[in-house]
N, C-alpha and C positions, 0 to 999 in steps of 0.2 A: 503494499499500500504506499501511496506517495504522500509526502508531508504536503498539508494545505499550503496554497499560494499566500504570501504576504503582501499586503499593499504598500506600496513605496509612495512617497510625494517626490515629484520633480518640479524644481523651481528653476525657471530659465530668466536669464539676465540680459539687459542691454549692455552697451559699452560702459554706461555709467554705473554699472554694479546695482541698478535698481530692478526689482523683480517684475517682469512683464507678464509671465504666466505661472500657474501653478497647475499641474497635471498629476494624474495618478496613474501608476502602473502596477500590474500584478506579476510577482516573480517568486521563485521557490527560494532564493537566497541573494545574497549581496552581488555577487558575481553576475547572476543572471539580470540581476536589476540595472547594473552598468551596462551589460551588453544590450539590453532591452532599449536603455535611454539612448545609447549611442547609434543603434539601429533605427531609432524612431526619428532621428534627425532633430531633436531638440536644439535650441539656440546654441551658438558658439561657447557660451558658458552656462553652466547649469550646476545644481546641487542636487544629490539624491539623499532623501531622509528616510528613515525607518523610526517611525514617531519621534522620539527626541534625540536620536542618535544619527549625526552626519555619517552617512555611508561613502559618499564619493563627492569630489568637486571636479567637473569635466571643463577641460579649457581647450577643447579640440576646434578645429576650423570648421566654420560654417560651410555646408555643402551647397554648390551650385547645381540647380536641377535643370 
């Protein structure tokens, strides 16, 4: 039996480090949450949170569609 998925919050930021969006993703663990956020194309800067715990800060390049 697999573990239930956890709900993570993803806050995306603009260049001034002001939150511009807050989204929710479901993942089995922190690694999957980071991979999901990266694959989802969130802003070039975002933070992933598990309740009050900061999981990761992503500083990747914004993708061109």
